[in-house]
C-alpha positions as CSV (number, residue, x, y, z in Angstrom):
1,X,21.3,-5.1,-25.8
2,X,21.0,-2.0,-23.6
3,X,24.4,-2.9,-21.9
4,X,26.0,-3.3,-25.3
5,X,24.7,0.1,-26.5
6,X,25.8,1.7,-23.2
7,X,29.2,0.1,-23.6
8,X,29.5,1.3,-27.2
9,X,28.5,4.8,-26.3
10,X,31.0,5.0,-23.5
11,X,33.8,3.6,-25.7
12,X,33.0,6.1,-28.5
13,X,33.0,8.9,-26.0
14,X,36.4,7.8,-24.6
15,X,37.9,7.6,-28.0
16,X,36.6,11.1,-28.9
17,X,38.1,12.5,-25.7
18,X,41.4,10.8,-26.3
19,X,41.5,12.3,-29.8
20,X,40.8,15.7,-28.4
21,X,43.6,15.3,-25.8
22,X,46.0,14.1,-28.5
23,X,45.1,17.1,-30.7
24,X,45.5,19.5,-27.8
25,X,48.9,18.1,-27.1
26,X,50.0,19.0,-30.6
27,X,51.1,17.1,-33.7
28,X,54.4,15.6,-34.6
29,X,55.9,16.6,-37.9
30,X,58.5,14.6,-39.8
31,X,61.0,16.2,-42.1
32,X,63.8,14.8,-44.3
33,X,66.5,17.4,-45.3
34,X,68.5,16.5,-48.4
35,X,72.1,17.8,-48.6
36,X,74.2,16.9,-51.7
37,X,76.3,20.1,-52.0
38,X,79.8,20.6,-50.7
39,X,79.2,24.4,-50.7
40,X,79.3,25.6,-47.1
41,X,76.5,28.2,-47.9
42,X,74.2,25.4,-49.0
43,X,75.1,23.3,-45.9
44,X,74.4,26.3,-43.6
45,X,71.1,26.9,-45.4
46,X,70.1,23.4,-44.6
47,X,71.0,23.8,-41.0
48,X,69.1,27.2,-40.9
49,X,66.1,25.3,-42.3
50,X,66.4,22.7,-39.5
51,X,66.5,25.4,-36.9
52,X,63.6,27.5,-38.5
53,X,61.4,24.4,-38.9
54,X,62.0,23.4,-35.3
55,X,61.4,26.9,-34.0
56,X,58.1,27.3,-36.0
57,X,56.5,24.0,-35.0
58,X,57.6,24.2,-31.3
59,X,56.1,27.7,-31.1
60,X,52.8,26.2,-32.1
61,X,53.1,23.5,-29.4
62,X,53.9,20.8,-32.0
63,X,56.9,18.5,-32.2
64,X,59.1,17.9,-35.1
65,X,61.5,15.1,-36.0
66,X,64.2,16.0,-38.6
67,X,66.7,13.8,-40.3
68,X,69.5,15.5,-42.4
69,X,70.7,13.1,-45.1
70,X,74.1,13.9,-46.7
71,X,75.6,12.2,-49.7
72,X,77.8,13.0,-52.7
73,X,79.7,16.3,-52.1
74,X,77.3,17.0,-49.2
75,X,79.0,14.4,-47.2
76,X,81.9,16.8,-46.5
77,X,79.6,18.5,-43.9
78,X,79.9,15.3,-41.7
79,X,83.7,14.8,-42.1
80,X,85.6,15.9,-39.0
81,X,88.3,18.4,-39.8
82,X,86.9,19.0,-43.3
83,X,83.4,20.2,-42.4
84,X,82.9,24.0,-42.5
85,X,79.8,23.5,-40.4
86,X,81.2,21.0,-37.9
87,X,80.9,23.3,-34.8
88,X,77.3,24.1,-35.7
89,X,76.5,20.4,-36.1
90,X,78.0,19.6,-32.7
91,X,76.1,22.4,-31.1
92,X,72.8,21.6,-32.7
93,X,73.2,17.9,-31.9
94,X,73.6,18.7,-28.2
95,X,70.7,21.2,-28.1
96,X,68.2,19.4,-30.4
97,X,67.1,15.9,-29.5
98,X,64.7,15.9,-32.5
99,X,67.6,16.0,-35.0
100,X,69.5,13.1,-36.7
101,X,72.3,13.3,-39.2
102,X,72.7,10.4,-41.7
103,X,75.8,9.9,-43.9
104,X,75.7,8.0,-47.1
105,X,77.7,4.8,-46.9
106,X,78.1,4.6,-50.7
107,X,79.7,8.0,-50.9
108,X,81.9,7.3,-47.9
109,X,83.1,4.0,-49.4
110,X,83.9,5.7,-52.8
111,X,85.7,8.6,-51.0
112,X,87.7,6.1,-48.9
113,X,88.7,4.1,-52.0
114,X,89.8,7.3,-53.8
115,X,91.8,8.5,-50.8
116,X,93.2,5.1,-49.8
117,X,92.0,5.3,-46.2
118,X,88.7,5.1,-44.3
119,X,87.0,8.5,-44.3
120,X,85.9,9.3,-40.7
121,X,82.3,10.5,-40.0
122,X,81.5,12.9,-37.1
123,X,80.2,11.0,-34.1
124,X,77.0,13.1,-34.3
125,X,76.1,11.2,-37.5
126,X,75.3,7.7,-38.4
127,X,76.2,5.9,-41.6
128,X,73.3,4.6,-43.7
129,X,73.9,2.2,-46.6
130,X,72.7,4.8,-49.2
131,X,71.7,8.4,-48.8
132,X,69.3,8.4,-51.8
133,X,67.6,5.2,-50.5
134,X,67.4,6.7,-47.0
135,X,65.6,9.7,-48.4
136,X,63.1,7.4,-50.3
137,X,62.6,5.4,-47.1
138,X,61.8,8.5,-45.1
139,X,59.4,9.8,-47.7
140,X,57.7,6.4,-47.7
141,X,57.3,6.7,-43.9
142,X,55.5,10.1,-44.4
143,X,58.4,12.5,-44.0
144,X,58.1,15.8,-45.8
145,X,61.1,16.3,-48.2
146,X,63.1,19.5,-48.1
147,X,66.0,20.3,-50.4
148,X,67.5,23.7,-49.6
């Protein structure tokens, strides 16, 4: 019995120390940013939010994982040659390994059908089946939701 209690005390102590080490190393925050506007001002605001959120948490020693989800008119931000924020997205993608861009597959398919050809998406982005569903999935995974 003494061995068991000693083992239990040691285990609890190790777990408490591990928790303190994890806390000292900082937290990881998860943020989903919703972009459904074709207005370059709104798209720039979303990108400003991404940079400000990252800067804030990193200054505190925390990490942040951010996914920008674009659908509807907001998809234009991820179309090469049409995007008014293309250069910014390229630069941010190179500089920020905590950042992901997701393009709505439904919107892309509808745009492609209307235009009669496949709408390209920037290589910095990935296509997800549905932008709205992706936002729901991220929130179900504990991501904070931001709609600039």
